[in-house]
LOMI-778044 format. One record per residue (C-alpha): residue in one letter; residue number from 1; y negated, x negated, z. Coordinates in pm, 1 decimal, padded with zeros to 6 digits. Layout:
// residues N
+------+-----+----------+----------+----------+
: rest :  nr :       c2 :       c1 :       c3 :
+------+-----+----------+----------+----------+
:    A : NUM :        Y :        X :        Z :
...
+------+-----+----------+----------+----------+
***
This chain:
// residues 193
+------+-----+----------+----------+----------+
: rest :  nr :       c2 :       c1 :       c3 :
+------+-----+----------+----------+----------+
:    M :   1 :  01113.7 :  07079.2 :  00466.3 :
:    G :   2 :  00900.0 :  07379.6 :  00376.9 :
:    I :   3 :  00555.3 :  07480.4 :  00488.1 :
:    N :   4 :  00511.3 :  07608.1 :  00843.2 :
:    L :   5 :  00303.5 :  07922.2 :  00804.9 :
:    D :   6 :  00050.9 :  08055.2 :  01050.7 :
:    K :   7 : -00001.9 :  08426.6 :  01099.1 :
:    G :   8 : -00190.5 :  08560.9 :  00796.6 :
:    Q :   9 : -00128.0 :  08252.4 :  00581.3 :
:    R :  10 : -00008.3 :  08298.5 :  00221.7 :
:    I :  11 :  00167.0 :  08059.7 : -00016.5 :
:    N :  12 :  00267.0 :  08082.1 : -00381.4 :
:    L :  13 :  00639.4 :  08056.4 : -00435.0 :
:    E :  14 :  00770.7 :  07812.4 : -00686.7 :
:    K :  15 :  01041.3 :  07552.5 : -00696.7 :
:    P :  16 :  00946.8 :  07210.8 : -00565.2 :
:    G :  17 :  00837.3 :  07016.2 : -00871.7 :
:    G :  18 :  00756.7 :  07338.9 : -01058.9 :
:    G :  19 :  00967.9 :  07605.1 : -01219.1 :
:    T :  20 :  01058.9 :  07960.2 : -01137.1 :
:    L :  21 :  01259.6 :  08065.9 : -00835.8 :
:    T :  22 :  01551.2 :  08293.4 : -00913.3 :
:    V :  23 :  01715.5 :  08379.0 : -00580.0 :
:    V :  24 :  01553.7 :  08337.8 : -00240.1 :
:    R :  25 :  01703.2 :  08390.8 :  00102.4 :
:    M :  26 :  01506.2 :  08516.2 :  00400.2 :
:    G :  27 :  01675.6 :  08380.2 :  00710.0 :
:    L :  28 :  01620.4 :  08501.0 :  01065.6 :
:    G :  29 :  01717.0 :  08302.3 :  01373.8 :
:    W :  30 :  01674.7 :  08353.4 :  01748.1 :
:    Q :  31 :  01810.6 :  08270.2 :  02091.2 :
:    S :  32 :  01808.2 :  08461.4 :  02415.6 :
:    A :  33 :  01547.4 :  08328.7 :  02657.3 :
:    K :  34 :  01679.1 :  08137.1 :  02955.9 :
:    R :  35 :  01699.4 :  08342.7 :  03271.2 :
:    K :  36 :  01554.2 :  08208.8 :  03589.6 :
:    G :  37 :  01679.4 :  08228.3 :  03943.6 :
:    F :  38 :  02012.4 :  08220.7 :  04121.0 :
:    L :  39 :  02194.2 :  08474.4 :  03900.7 :
:    A :  40 :  02086.8 :  08310.3 :  03576.6 :
:    R :  41 :  02413.3 :  08118.9 :  03532.6 :
:    M :  42 :  02631.2 :  08416.7 :  03614.9 :
:    T :  43 :  02485.3 :  08669.2 :  03372.5 :
:    A :  44 :  02483.4 :  08562.3 :  03010.2 :
:    R :  45 :  02258.4 :  08767.2 :  02788.5 :
:    E :  46 :  02306.7 :  08857.6 :  02428.4 :
:    I :  47 :  02017.3 :  08972.8 :  02212.7 :
:    D :  48 :  02084.4 :  09194.3 :  01909.9 :
:    L :  49 :  01797.8 :  09152.6 :  01663.4 :
:    D :  50 :  01819.6 :  09310.1 :  01319.9 :
:    A :  51 :  01658.6 :  09188.0 :  00999.5 :
:    S :  52 :  01551.5 :  09446.7 :  00742.2 :
:    A :  53 :  01386.4 :  09433.6 :  00400.4 :
:    V :  54 :  01179.1 :  09731.8 :  00287.5 :
:    L :  55 :  01116.7 :  09739.4 : -00088.5 :
:    F :  56 :  00787.6 :  09886.8 : -00208.3 :
:    A :  57 :  00650.4 :  10011.2 : -00537.4 :
:    G :  58 :  00279.6 :  10004.1 : -00470.9 :
:    K :  59 :  00238.0 :  10155.1 : -00127.5 :
:    E :  60 :  00554.5 :  10366.1 : -00142.1 :
:    P :  61 :  00879.5 :  10250.6 :  00020.6 :
:    V :  62 :  01155.2 :  10303.6 : -00237.4 :
:    D :  63 :  01456.9 :  10126.3 : -00087.6 :
:    V :  64 :  01569.2 :  09934.0 :  00218.0 :
:    V :  65 :  01831.9 :  09677.7 :  00308.8 :
:    F :  66 :  01944.4 :  09655.2 :  00671.4 :
:    F :  67 :  02260.4 :  09640.0 :  00883.5 :
:    Q :  68 :  02372.3 :  09991.5 :  00781.6 :
:    Q :  69 :  02288.4 :  09951.8 :  00409.4 :
:    L :  70 :  02371.2 :  09596.3 :  00310.8 :
:    V :  71 :  02279.9 :  09621.4 : -00059.2 :
:    S :  72 :  01979.5 :  09775.0 : -00236.7 :
:    K :  73 :  02042.4 :  10058.1 : -00482.7 :
:    D :  74 :  01996.5 :  09824.8 : -00780.4 :
:    G :  75 :  02194.7 :  09536.8 : -00624.5 :
:    S :  76 :  01907.0 :  09286.3 : -00632.2 :
:    V :  77 :  01870.4 :  09256.6 : -00251.6 :
:    R :  78 :  02167.1 :  09192.4 : -00020.6 :
:    H :  79 :  02200.8 :  09157.7 :  00358.4 :
:    T :  80 :  02476.3 :  08912.9 :  00456.8 :
:    G :  81 :  02575.2 :  09103.2 :  00772.4 :
:    D :  82 :  02479.4 :  09195.6 :  01125.8 :
:    N :  83 :  02473.8 :  08933.0 :  01402.7 :
:    R :  84 :  02470.4 :  09098.4 :  01743.7 :
:    V :  85 :  02419.5 :  08794.3 :  01964.9 :
:    G :  86 :  02185.3 :  08543.4 :  01797.6 :
:    G :  87 :  02200.7 :  08183.1 :  01898.3 :
:    A :  88 :  02087.3 :  07979.4 :  01600.5 :
:    G :  89 :  01730.9 :  07951.6 :  01723.7 :
:    Q :  90 :  01572.5 :  07652.1 :  01555.8 :
:    G :  91 :  01890.5 :  07560.9 :  01370.4 :
:    G :  92 :  02052.4 :  07783.5 :  01112.0 :
:    D :  93 :  02010.6 :  08151.2 :  01038.8 :
:    D :  94 :  02164.7 :  08432.5 :  01242.4 :
:    E :  95 :  02100.2 :  08693.5 :  00972.3 :
:    S :  96 :  02004.8 :  08649.7 :  00606.1 :
:    I :  97 :  01879.5 :  08869.0 :  00325.3 :
:    L :  98 :  01920.6 :  08745.4 : -00033.1 :
:    V :  99 :  01668.0 :  08852.7 : -00296.0 :
:    D : 100 :  01741.1 :  08803.7 : -00666.4 :
:    L : 101 :  01383.9 :  08790.7 : -00794.8 :
:    Q : 102 :  01493.4 :  08813.7 : -01159.6 :
:    R : 103 :  01698.5 :  09130.8 : -01101.4 :
:    L : 104 :  01433.2 :  09316.1 : -00902.4 :
:    P : 105 :  01310.8 :  09616.4 : -01101.5 :
:    V : 106 :  00957.9 :  09566.1 : -01236.1 :
:    H : 107 :  00818.0 :  09852.2 : -01025.3 :
:    I : 108 :  00915.2 :  09671.5 : -00701.9 :
:    D : 109 :  00612.2 :  09457.4 : -00620.9 :
:    Q : 110 :  00651.4 :  09392.2 : -00246.3 :
:    I : 111 :  00932.0 :  09334.4 : -00000.1 :
:    V : 112 :  00839.0 :  09348.7 :  00367.2 :
:    F : 113 :  01072.4 :  09179.5 :  00614.3 :
:    T : 114 :  01097.9 :  09312.6 :  00967.0 :
:    V : 115 :  01293.9 :  09228.7 :  01278.2 :
:    N : 116 :  01369.1 :  09472.3 :  01555.9 :
:    S : 117 :  01574.5 :  09493.6 :  01872.4 :
:    F : 118 :  01815.0 :  09779.6 :  01814.9 :
:    T : 119 :  01920.1 :  09769.8 :  02180.8 :
:    G : 120 :  01556.8 :  09791.2 :  02296.4 :
:    Q : 121 :  01526.9 :  09448.7 :  02457.2 :
:    T : 122 :  01176.0 :  09308.6 :  02429.3 :
:    F : 123 :  01073.0 :  08976.1 :  02283.0 :
:    T : 124 :  01018.5 :  08846.2 :  02637.8 :
:    D : 125 :  01399.9 :  08808.8 :  02627.4 :
:    V : 126 :  01385.8 :  08606.6 :  02301.9 :
:    Q : 127 :  01302.2 :  08243.1 :  02233.4 :
:    N : 128 :  01298.9 :  08015.8 :  01927.4 :
:    A : 129 :  01274.6 :  08309.8 :  01685.6 :
:    F : 130 :  01177.9 :  08242.1 :  01324.3 :
:    C : 131 :  01205.1 :  08364.8 :  00970.9 :
:    R : 132 :  01225.1 :  08126.6 :  00679.2 :
:    L : 133 :  01239.0 :  08151.0 :  00302.9 :
:    I : 134 :  01491.3 :  07930.9 :  00122.8 :
:    D : 135 :  01550.9 :  07857.0 : -00246.7 :
:    D : 136 :  01910.9 :  07978.2 : -00251.7 :
:    A : 137 :  02004.4 :  07760.6 : -00551.6 :
:    S : 138 :  01905.7 :  07431.3 : -00387.6 :
:    G : 139 :  01919.1 :  07529.4 : -00019.4 :
:    Q : 140 :  01568.5 :  07389.4 :  00023.7 :
:    E : 141 :  01345.6 :  07561.1 :  00277.8 :
:    L : 142 :  01021.6 :  07676.7 :  00115.5 :
:    A : 143 :  00838.3 :  07829.2 :  00410.0 :
:    R : 144 :  00892.6 :  07908.6 :  00778.4 :
:    Y : 145 :  00716.3 :  08141.8 :  01015.4 :
:    T : 146 :  00785.9 :  08088.7 :  01386.1 :
:    L : 147 :  00725.2 :  08359.6 :  01643.1 :
:    S : 148 :  00518.6 :  08205.3 :  01916.0 :
:    G : 149 :  00584.1 :  08323.0 :  02268.2 :
:    G : 150 :  00754.1 :  08641.4 :  02374.8 :
:    G : 151 :  00596.3 :  08975.5 :  02431.4 :
:    N : 152 :  00651.9 :  09323.0 :  02561.0 :
:    Y : 153 :  00741.6 :  09466.4 :  02219.4 :
:    T : 154 :  01074.0 :  09538.0 :  02049.9 :
:    A : 155 :  00996.1 :  09456.3 :  01687.8 :
:    Q : 156 :  00783.9 :  09252.9 :  01453.9 :
:    V : 157 :  00665.5 :  09290.5 :  01095.7 :
:    M : 158 :  00744.8 :  08931.0 :  01001.0 :
:    A : 159 :  00645.3 :  08856.0 :  00643.1 :
:    K : 160 :  00627.0 :  08990.0 :  00292.2 :
:    V : 161 :  00710.6 :  08858.5 : -00051.4 :
:    H : 162 :  00491.0 :  09008.7 : -00320.6 :
:    R : 163 :  00460.0 :  08991.6 : -00696.2 :
:    S : 164 :  00149.2 :  08945.7 : -00907.1 :
:    G : 165 :  00251.4 :  08945.8 : -01272.3 :
:    Q : 166 :  00545.1 :  08704.9 : -01292.6 :
:    A : 167 :  00441.2 :  08499.1 : -00989.7 :
:    W : 168 :  00562.7 :  08556.7 : -00633.2 :
:    S : 169 :  00388.6 :  08478.2 : -00303.2 :
:    M : 170 :  00487.2 :  08492.7 :  00061.0 :
:    S : 171 :  00253.3 :  08602.7 :  00339.2 :
:    A : 172 :  00321.8 :  08557.4 :  00709.9 :
:    I : 173 :  00232.8 :  08880.9 :  00889.9 :
:    G : 174 :  00358.6 :  08839.5 :  01246.0 :
:    E : 175 :  00248.1 :  09179.3 :  01375.5 :
:    P : 176 :  00416.0 :  09292.1 :  01698.8 :
:    A : 177 :  00540.0 :  09651.7 :  01698.8 :
:    N : 178 :  00777.4 :  09879.6 :  01881.3 :
:    G : 179 :  01084.9 :  10040.5 :  01735.5 :
:    R : 180 :  01461.7 :  10019.2 :  01718.3 :
:    T : 181 :  01491.3 :  10049.0 :  01338.1 :
:    F : 182 :  01286.5 :  09984.1 :  01025.1 :
:    Q : 183 :  01199.4 :  10357.8 :  01009.4 :
:    D : 184 :  01016.0 :  10325.6 :  01340.4 :
:    L : 185 :  00812.7 :  10037.9 :  01191.3 :
:    L : 186 :  00688.3 :  10212.2 :  00876.3 :
:    P : 187 :  00347.6 :  10298.4 :  01028.9 :
:    A : 188 :  00297.2 :  09930.9 :  01127.9 :
:    I : 189 :  00412.4 :  09813.3 :  00783.1 :
:    A : 190 :  00173.9 :  10050.9 :  00600.1 :
:    S : 191 : -00135.6 :  09843.8 :  00676.3 :
:    H : 192 :  00021.9 :  09536.4 :  00510.9 :
:    V : 193 :  00114.4 :  09679.5 :  00169.8 :
+------+-----+----------+----------+----------+
***
């Protein structure tokens, strides 16, 4: 089991027992919040959250991976596909983004991961949402950031993976925002790069 991160917390990324990570997977999971009242059983709700990865060189966004562009220009970052209903919650991942750290061009020094509700539902409709970083070679979870509580916002800047020399770190950001796509979130992301 990995480290449960609090908002603002940062960890250095390395394989358990030492060594360099090669490929990491950022997983996103969520469930729709239970409805209350008489009609709750009759109206099932699906929540369409979307995971995105914005690649930065310094403070400039240079590429993005999301549900409409599943692979980065250089092929080092890959989205595994869009899930339009969620449901994994605290179990497995509903959406994943794979990052080949060794193939990332040297000018890419940060990757910011976001989640947004493309359909405009707010996080008051979401429960058990999380993002987690996994060593893709071993399947071992390295770190997890859990969204606590809902909120009247449609997006969140979740976390970032950043490079310093040859070493990589992960920082939990957890900043609520509003927007249907990663483009809408660029002003909120800017203060974290």
